[in-house]
DSSP file (Angstrom, degrees, kcal/mol; ACC not computed):
  #  RESIDUE AA STRUCTURE BP1 BP2  ACC     N-H-->O    O-->H-N    N-H-->O    O-->H-N    TCO  KAPPA ALPHA  PHI   PSI    X-CA   Y-CA   Z-CA
    1    1 A M              0   0    0      0, 0.0     2,-0.3     0, 0.0     0, 0.0   0.000 360.0 360.0 360.0 137.8   -0.1    0.0   -0.1
    2    2 A N        -     0   0    0      0, 0.0     2,-0.4     0, 0.0     0, 0.0  -0.632 360.0-162.9 -79.9 134.3    1.3    3.5   -0.9
    3    3 A H        -     0   0    0     -2,-0.3     2,-0.3     2,-0.0     0, 0.0  -0.979  12.5-138.6-123.5 143.0    1.2    6.1    1.9
    4    4 A R        -     0   0    0     -2,-0.4     2,-0.5     2,-0.0     0, 0.0  -0.716  17.4-122.3 -94.3 147.0    1.6    9.7    1.0
    5    5 A S        -     0   0    0     -2,-0.3     2,-0.6     2,-0.0    -1,-0.0  -0.805  21.3-159.0 -98.8 133.1    3.7   11.9    3.1
    6    6 A I        -     0   0    0     -2,-0.5     2,-0.8     2,-0.1    -2,-0.0  -0.930   8.1-170.4-117.0 114.5    2.1   14.8    4.5
    7    7 A E        +     0   0    0     -2,-0.6     2,-0.4     2,-0.0    -2,-0.0  -0.644  42.4 118.8-100.5  69.9    4.3   17.8    5.7
    8    8 A A        -     0   0    0     -2,-0.8     3,-0.1     1,-0.1    -2,-0.1  -0.992  58.4-146.3-145.5 148.7    1.9   20.0    7.4
    9    9 A N  S    S+     0   0    0     -2,-0.4    39,-1.2     1,-0.2     2,-0.4   0.766  92.0  23.3 -81.3 -26.3    1.4   21.4   10.9
   10   10 A R        -     0   0    0     38,-0.2     2,-0.5    37,-0.2    -1,-0.2  -1.000  62.9-160.5-141.4 139.3   -2.4   21.3   10.7
   11   11 A I        -     0   0    0     -2,-0.4     2,-0.5    -3,-0.1    36,-0.0  -0.976  10.5-152.0-121.0 127.0   -4.8   19.3    8.6
   12   12 A V        -     0   0    0     -2,-0.5     2,-0.5     2,-0.0    -2,-0.0  -0.871  10.4-168.6 -94.2 127.0   -8.5   20.5    8.1
   13   13 A V        -     0   0    0     -2,-0.5     2,-0.6     2,-0.0    -2,-0.0  -0.983   4.0-162.8-122.3 128.5  -11.0   17.9    7.5
   14   14 A K        -     0   0    0     -2,-0.5     2,-0.5     2,-0.0    -2,-0.0  -0.950   8.3-172.8-111.9 114.2  -14.5   18.8    6.4
   15   15 A V        -     0   0    0     -2,-0.6     2,-0.1     3,-0.0    -2,-0.0  -0.916  14.8-136.8-109.0 124.4  -17.0   16.2    6.8
   16   16 A G    >>  -     0   0    0     -2,-0.5     3,-1.0     1,-0.1     4,-0.8  -0.386  19.9-119.6 -76.4 159.3  -20.6   16.6    5.4
   17   17 A T  H >> S+     0   0    0      1,-0.2     4,-2.2     2,-0.2     3,-1.3   0.898 112.6  61.9 -60.2 -40.7  -23.8   15.7    7.2
   18   18 A S  H 34 S+     0   0    0      1,-0.3    -1,-0.2     2,-0.2    -3,-0.0   0.733 102.9  53.1 -56.7 -25.1  -24.7   13.2    4.5
   19   19 A S  H <4 S+     0   0    0     -3,-1.0    -1,-0.3     1,-0.1    -2,-0.2   0.723 115.4  37.5 -81.9 -23.5  -21.5   11.3    5.4
   20   20 A L  H << S+     0   0    0     -3,-1.3     8,-3.1    -4,-0.8     2,-0.4   0.643 113.5  55.6-100.8 -18.9  -22.4   11.1    9.1
   21   21 A I  B  < S-A   27   0A   0     -4,-2.2     6,-0.2     6,-0.2    -1,-0.1  -0.937  77.3-128.4-120.1 137.6  -26.1   10.6    8.9
   22   22 A H    >   -     0   0    0      4,-2.9     3,-1.9    -2,-0.4    -2,-0.1  -0.323  35.4-105.8 -68.0 160.1  -28.0    7.7    7.1
   23   23 A P  T 3  S+     0   0    0      0, 0.0    -1,-0.1     0, 0.0    -5,-0.0   0.822 123.3  61.4 -60.7 -25.9  -30.9    8.8    4.7
   24   24 A N  T 3  S-     0   0    0      2,-0.1     3,-0.1     1,-0.1    -2,-0.0   0.544 122.7-106.0 -76.5  -9.4  -33.3    7.4    7.5
   25   25 A G  S <  S+     0   0    0     -3,-1.9     2,-0.1     1,-0.3    -1,-0.1   0.216  77.7 135.1  98.1 -12.3  -31.8   10.1   10.1
   26   26 A A        -     0   0    0     -5,-0.1    -4,-2.9     1,-0.1     2,-0.3  -0.400  63.6-105.3 -71.9 150.8  -29.8    7.5   12.0
   27   27 A V  B     -A   21   0A   0     -6,-0.2     2,-1.5     1,-0.1    -6,-0.2  -0.620  24.9-128.5 -77.2 134.5  -26.3    8.3   12.9
   28   28 A N    >>  +     0   0    0     -8,-3.1     4,-2.1    -2,-0.3     3,-0.6  -0.616  31.9 176.1 -81.0  77.1  -23.7    6.5   10.8
   29   29 A L  H 3> S+     0   0    0     -2,-1.5     4,-2.6     1,-0.2    -1,-0.2   0.795  74.1  59.0 -64.8 -27.1  -21.6    5.1   13.6
   30   30 A E  H 3> S+     0   0    0      2,-0.2     4,-2.0     1,-0.2    -1,-0.2   0.880 107.7  46.2 -69.5 -39.6  -19.3    3.1   11.2
   31   31 A T  H <> S+     0   0    0     -3,-0.6     4,-2.8     2,-0.2     5,-0.2   0.905 111.8  50.4 -74.7 -38.5  -18.3    6.3    9.5
   32   32 A F  H  X S+     0   0    0     -4,-2.1     4,-2.6     1,-0.2    -2,-0.2   0.942 110.8  50.6 -59.3 -43.5  -17.7    8.1   12.8
   33   33 A D  H  X S+     0   0    0     -4,-2.6     4,-2.1     2,-0.2    -2,-0.2   0.868 111.9  46.2 -64.0 -38.2  -15.6    5.2   14.0
   34   34 A Q  H  X S+     0   0    0     -4,-2.0     4,-2.2     1,-0.2     5,-0.2   0.932 115.0  47.4 -67.2 -42.7  -13.4    5.2   10.7
   35   35 A L  H  X S+     0   0    0     -4,-2.8     4,-2.4     1,-0.2     5,-0.2   0.884 111.6  49.6 -70.8 -35.2  -13.0    8.9   10.9
   36   36 A A  H  X S+     0   0    0     -4,-2.6     4,-2.5    -5,-0.2    -1,-0.2   0.940 112.7  49.0 -61.0 -48.9  -12.1    8.8   14.7
   37   37 A Y  H  X S+     0   0    0     -4,-2.1     4,-2.1     1,-0.2    -2,-0.2   0.859 112.9  46.2 -63.8 -38.0   -9.5    6.0   14.0
   38   38 A T  H  X S+     0   0    0     -4,-2.2     4,-1.8     2,-0.2    -1,-0.2   0.920 115.2  45.2 -76.1 -39.1   -7.8    7.9   11.1
   39   39 A L  H  X S+     0   0    0     -4,-2.4     4,-3.1    -5,-0.2    -2,-0.2   0.893 110.0  55.8 -68.2 -32.4   -7.6   11.3   12.9
   40   40 A S  H  X S+     0   0    0     -4,-2.5     4,-3.0    -5,-0.2    -1,-0.2   0.948 108.2  49.1 -59.9 -49.8   -6.3    9.5   16.0
   41   41 A A  H  X S+     0   0    0     -4,-2.1     4,-1.4     1,-0.2    -1,-0.2   0.894 110.1  50.8 -56.6 -40.6   -3.5    8.1   13.8
   42   42 A L  H ><>S+     0   0    0     -4,-1.8     5,-1.2     2,-0.2     3,-0.6   0.957 110.4  48.3 -64.7 -51.8   -2.7   11.4   12.5
   43   43 A T  H ><5S+     0   0    0     -4,-3.1     3,-2.8     1,-0.2    -2,-0.2   0.922 105.9  58.0 -54.2 -42.8   -2.5   12.9   16.0
   44   44 A T  H 3<5S+     0   0    0     -4,-3.0    -1,-0.2     1,-0.3    -2,-0.2   0.867 100.8  57.7 -46.0 -41.3   -0.3   10.1   17.1
   45   45 A R  T <<5S-     0   0    0     -4,-1.4    -1,-0.3    -3,-0.6    -2,-0.2   0.298 128.0-103.5 -72.3   2.9    1.9   11.3   14.3
   46   46 A E  T < 5S+     0   0    0     -3,-2.8     2,-0.4     1,-0.3    -3,-0.2   0.902  78.5 136.1  69.8  45.7    2.0   14.7   16.0
   47   47 A K      <       0   0    0     -5,-1.2    -1,-0.3    -8,-0.2   -37,-0.2  -0.927 360.0 360.0-113.2 150.5   -0.4   16.4   13.6
   48   48 A N              0   0    0    -39,-1.2   -38,-0.2    -2,-0.4    -1,-0.1   0.384 360.0 360.0-137.3 360.0   -3.2   18.6   14.9
């Protein structure tokens, strides 16, 4: 798997409501989980 190197002090992530909420109005917990995991990995790499 290729990994891109990011040399930045801050990364801004914009997540739309349609990505976080199912069409029926329920919260998409799987997306929240994946997002939290990914952002946590970035934080661990000293990114904020």
